[in-house]
N, C-alpha and C positions, 0 to 999 in steps of 0.2 A: 710955931715958926711959919714964915711965909717966904716964898721965892723972892729973891732980890731983883729978879728980872721982870716977872709978870705979876707978882703979888699973890699968886695962888697958894693955898694952904699946903704945907709939906705933908707927904704921906710917908710915915715911918718905914714902910716895907720896901721902899725904893730909895736909891741914893741920888736921884735927880728929880727935877720938877716934872710931874706927870702932865702938865699942860704945855710948857714951852721946851722942856728938855734941858734946861740949865743944870750943869753939874754942880753938886755940893762938895766935890773934892777934885783934886788934880789927877788927871788920867791921860795916858797917851791915846792918840787916835788908833782905832782898830786896824786901819789900813796903812797909815803913815806913822809908824811907831816912834819916830823922832819928833813928831809934831804934837803939841799939847792940844787936847780936845777941850772945847768949852761947853759942848752939849752932848747929850745922849739921844738916840732915837727913842721917842716916847712910846714906841710899840715894843721893841725888843731890848732896849737898854744899851745898845752898841755905842761906844764912845765915837764921836765923829768930830773931825776938825772942820774949819770953815770951808775947805775945799770939798770935803766929802758930804757935807750937810745938804740934805734935800728938804722938801716941804716948804711951808710958808715962812714968813719972817716971825710968825707967832708960834710955830711948832717945828721942832727939829725931827727929821726922819733920816734913816739910812737909805742906801740905794735899794735894798730889798723891799722896803716898805714905802717907797716914794709915792705909790699910787693910793695909799690908805686915805680914806675920807675921814677927816677929824672935825670935831665940834668942841672946842675948848677942853681938850684933854680926853675926850670921849671918841672912840673909834666906831664907825659904822660896821656892823658885822652882818646885817641882813637888811635888804631893801625889798619891799613888797607893796602891793596895792591893798592888802587886807589887814585891817587893824586886828581882827581876830587871830590871824596867823602870827602877826607880830607879837601879840600878847601871849600866845601859847609858847612861842619860842623864847620870849623873855622869861617866862615862868620856868622853862627848862634850864635856862642859864642860872636863874636865881636859886633853883633847887640844887644846883651843883656848887653853890657858894660864890658865884660871881655876881657882881653888881650889874644890873641891866635895866635900861630905860627905853620906853617906846616914845619916839618923836613923830608926831603926826600933824596933819593940818589943824586939828583941834587945839594945838599948842600955839597957834598964831592968832594975832589980832585981826588982820585982814585976810580972811580965808578966801582963796580962789580955788575952786575945785574943778576937776575935770571928770566928774562922775567917778567911775571905778578906777581911774588912772592916778588918783592922788597918791603921792609917795608917803609911805610909812616906813620909818627906819627903826631898827633895834640897835642901841648903842651900849657899849661896855667901856670901862676905863681903858685907855689905849694900851696900857701895859698888860691887860688881860685879853687882848684881842686874839692871841695865838690859842689860848685855852678855849675861848668861845668858838673859834673856827673849828677846832677838833670836835667839840660837842655838837655843833650844828651839822657837821659832816656825818657824825654817827646817826643823826636823825634823818639823813638823806638830803640835806640842803647844802648848797655851795655858799660859803660866806662871801659876801660882796666886799669890794674895796671901796 
């Protein structure tokens, strides 16, 4: 099955599209109980109505996660200038059973580098962002938004 809104493949472990937040069922908004929610926050799964919805037109977020940086259903949990550091922490996340990918300048066709200032990101599925943040904190790192 795929999402009727964005076409992303459904993930059976969650009841909403992990990319755009489109609900697969009818639910009330977590804040406005009399209002029907059409989306869920892609990070925490909180049902949100059109009034409460934050994020871009492509991804629904709740007020608590409005600052989360997303890439097509993937949330940034770490931003660094070191690919080695990013790979190490992605490995920690993977060993804990989370999906993790490193996004770096090497993943782009037109690479513009600023020496050691190139941004390297560690991404996890948005719905696993909370678990990843706890693991990174246990390793002494602050998860980034």
